[in-house]
Every structure is written in structure tokens, then in C-alpha cells.
N, C-alpha and C positions, 0 to 999 in steps of 0.2 A: 384465281390468279391475281385479280385486282386487289383482293384483301391483302395479300403478301406485299404487293407493290406500295400500297398507300397506308395501310393501317399497321403493319408489323414494325416498320421503322419508328412509328410513334409510340408503340407499346414498349419497344426496346429502350427508347429514349426515356420514357417514364420510369421504367424499372431501374435503369442506371442512375437517374437523378435521385431516386428515393433510397438507393442502397449504398452508393459510393460516396465516401466523404463523411460518413457518420462515425462517431466515436463509439467504441464498445462500452458496454455497461456491465457492472456487477461481475467482474472476473474474479473467481475465487482465489484468494491468496491465504496461505497458512500463516498464522501469527502465533509465535511462541514467546510469551512475555514471562521470562523467568524472574523478573524484578518484582512484579506485583500482579495480582489478578484484577486490579482496578475496580473492585466491587464497591468501595467507598467513593462515591462520586463527589465528595466535598472538595476534592483537589481542584475541581473546575472553577471554584469561586475563591480559593485562597492559594497562596504560594506554598506548594509542597515540593521542596527541592529533592526529596528522596523518591519522588514518583515521576521523574522526567519521562520514563518509558510510557507511562499512562498518558501524558500529554501528547507524545508522539502517536500512540495508538488512537487517541481521540482525533488527531488531525488526519490520520489515515482513514478513519471511519467516515469523515466528511466527504471523501472522494466518491464521485459517481462511478468511476471506472473500477475501483477495487471493492470487493466484498470480502471482508476479513472473516476467516474461519479460525476460531481459537483452538489451540492444541495445548495440552499440558506437557508433552514431551516432544523432543526433536525427532526421535526415530519414527514415531507415528506420522508426523508431518512429512518427513522424508519419503516414507513409503507412499503416502498419498500423492506426493509430488512426482514420484517415479511412475505411478499408474495414471497420471494426468487427472486425478480428481481435483487437484488445485494447480494453478498456473505458476506457482512459485512459493517461496518460503521466506519469512522475515522473522529473525530471532533476536529478541532484546535480551541481552545477558543479565544475570543477577548482578547487582551493584552497578548497573549502568550509570545511574545518576551520580553516584560518588565518583566514578571514573571520569565522567564528563566534567564534573566540577574540578577534579584534580588536574585535568588536562590544561586548564587555564594557568595553573601554577607549575606545570611540568614536573609533577611529582607522582609517584605511584605507577601502577600498571594501568594502561589505557585499554578499556574494553570497548569494542565497537559493535554496532548492530550488524548482524550478518544477513545478507540478502542474496538469495539464489533464485534465479528465474528460469522457467522453461523456455529455451531459445529455439524450440522447433518451429515457432511462428514468429519471426523477427519483428513483424509489424505490431503484433499484440505485445511483445516484450517492450517495444518502444513506447507504446501507450502506458504500460505499467511503470516504466522508468519515469516517464513524465509525471504520472500521478504521485509517485514516491517523492520526486524532487519538489513538486508543488506542496506536498504534505510537509516536507522538511521546512519549507519557507513559512507555512502556516504554523508549524510547531514553534519555530523561533519567534514568530510574532506573538503567539499566544503566551509563551513563557515570559517574554519581555513585558507583556501587558499585565499578566497576573502577578508577576514577581517584580514589581517596579523597583 
């Protein structure tokens, strides 16, 4: 009885302090990059305006929260998203770079990155949204640095 009175509150306090407040890590997110497979990594050192999707993918890779799982088609990624094998899906459309560059001149069709998340756990979705937003900031910084 003395154990429960004196030591159990300390154990509970220790467990709570070690587990609550930590950020999740390596949450699997499906990535479908229809613009490029980003196999040629020379774009990291020189300005490649036709590979902006690769710059965004690179900025997502730097996140500790997100673990990108590459897919070649959207249907396979959607199936894995429905079965909870991945926590969400990010699809970079073909010709995304051209579309993004044309958006500054208001000409042509504007293609957007499609993001869908598993909202069954709102707190995890919030962490994923934060990671994506931070990656967008890093993407803008990287592109402006490389493409002076």
C-alpha cells in the first residue's frame, strides 16, 4: 500500500513527462511526383526551373516528421492511403514548374500540388500540415537561393 501512495505518483509523473509533448517522427506520406523522378541530383547546385517539384520534394525530405514514400501512380497511393499504410498523399502534377512560372504572368492553366491527409487523428494531421508548411518556406528559400 505504501508503494502505491509514494512511488506510483512519481512513476506516472515520469511517464507523462517522457511521452507528452513530443513531436511524432517519420510519418509515412505518399508522394507522387508526375513532373520528374528527381534522379539527376544536379538540380540541387544549379537553377533548374523545370524541376521545381524536385526542389519541393527535397524540402519535404528534410522534415523529421514526414517520411516520403514514392509512388509512380496516384491509384496505388490512394489505395495505401485508404488502408492507412500512409498518413496522406501529396501529388505534384506534370508540368507543375511551367504552371508555377506562368502563374506570375497570369497566363495558362494553373496546376496545383494536391494534398490529402488522413484526418482520423487530427493531432497527427496538424503536425503533418505544419511540416508541409515549413517545407514550403524552405522550398521558397532554396529556389530563391539557387536561382538568384
